[in-house]
C-alpha positions in Angstrom: 57.5 112.4 70.7 59.8 112.1 67.8 62.1 114.7 69.3 62.2 113.0 72.4 63.1 109.6 70.8 65.8 111.0 68.8 67.2 113.0 71.8 67.3 109.7 73.7 69.0 107.9 70.8 71.7 110.8 70.8 72.4 110.7 74.4 72.8 106.8 74.4 75.1 107.0 71.5 77.5 109.4 73.4 78.0 106.7 76.1 78.2 103.9 73.6 81.4 102.0 73.4 81.4 102.3 69.7 81.6 105.9 70.2 84.8 107.1 68.6 85.4 110.0 70.9 85.0 107.7 74.0 87.2 105.2 72.5 89.8 107.7 71.9 89.7 108.7 75.6 90.0 105.2 76.8 93.0 104.4 74.6 95.1 107.5 75.3 98.2 105.5 75.9 96.7 103.5 78.9 96.6 106.6 80.8 93.2 107.1 82.7 93.5 110.3 84.5 91.3 110.6 87.9 90.9 113.2 90.5 91.1 112.4 94.2 89.4 114.7 96.5 90.7 115.0 100.0 87.5 115.3 102.1 86.9 117.0 104.5 88.2 120.4 103.5 91.2 121.5 105.1 91.0 124.2 107.8 94.1 125.7 109.5 95.5 128.8 110.7 98.3 131.0 109.2 100.7 133.6 110.6 99.1 136.8 111.1 100.3 140.2 112.7 98.6 141.1 115.9 96.6 139.0 118.4 94.3 137.8 115.9 94.5 134.3 114.1 94.2 134.0 110.4 92.2 130.9 109.0 92.2 129.5 105.6 90.0 126.7 104.1 90.9 124.8 101.0 89.6 122.1 99.1 92.0 119.9 97.4 92.0 117.7 94.3 94.9 115.7 93.1 95.2 114.5 89.6 96.7 111.0 89.3 97.0 109.0 85.9 95.9 105.6 86.9 93.7 103.5 89.3 97.0 102.1 90.9 98.0 105.7 91.7 94.6 106.6 92.9 94.6 103.6 95.5 98.2 104.9 96.6 96.9 108.4 97.2 93.9 107.1 99.0 96.0 105.1 101.2 98.2 107.8 102.0 95.7 110.7 102.5 96.5 111.5 106.0 100.3 111.8 105.0 99.3 114.2 102.3 96.6 116.3 104.5 99.5 116.7 107.1 101.9 117.9 104.6 99.4 120.4 103.0 98.5 121.7 106.6 102.0 122.1 107.3 102.8 124.2 104.1 99.7 126.3 104.6 100.6 127.0 108.4 104.1 128.1 107.7 102.7 131.1 105.3 102.2 134.5 106.4 99.1 136.8 105.8 100.6 138.4 102.8 101.4 135.1 100.9 98.0 133.6 101.9 96.2 136.8 100.3 98.3 137.1 97.3 97.1 135.4 94.2 100.7 135.1 92.7 101.7 133.6 96.1 98.9 131.2 96.0 100.2 129.5 92.8 103.6 129.4 94.6 101.8 127.6 97.6 100.0 125.3 95.2 103.4 124.3 93.6 105.0 123.9 96.8 102.1 121.7 98.3 102.5 119.5 95.2 106.3 119.1 95.6 105.7 118.3 99.1 103.0 115.7 98.6 105.1 114.0 96.1 108.2 113.8 98.2 106.1 112.6 101.2 104.7 109.6 99.0 108.1 109.1 97.4 109.8 108.3 100.7 107.2 105.8 101.5 106.6 103.9 98.0 109.3 105.3 95.8 107.1 106.9 93.1 105.4 110.1 92.6 101.9 109.4 91.8 100.2 113.1 92.0 100.5 114.8 88.6 98.9 117.9 89.5 97.2 119.6 92.6 94.3 122.1 92.5 92.8 124.3 95.1 89.0 124.2 94.1 88.2 126.4 97.0 90.4 128.7 98.7 88.8 130.9 101.5 90.9 133.2 104.0 89.8 135.1 106.9 
């Protein structure tokens, strides 16, 4: 019984505003990093030799550094989705399946996403872009 009580007190102390670790995370120069997940997953085709069509399915998370940027990304999610689909559709089979090229595709998607949002609102709210799921066929 005493162990359960101590465990509860310990867990509650982790989320307490008096916790120095939580206070340090909140006062990190006013930056509150957040992830925005594009839902549903992006499924598109890519250039493949022969008569078969290749498909790629990715889950995308976008790192933003404030709630204001999160709102911008949420508002312009269709533009972001379109730009990522365009980038993936321009790739060939070798680029889609290569691990090194996957990183280049990720960086290009990040650049394109920031360009399309900057054209609309004159800021680049996306700090990083991650593929949390990357399946191809």
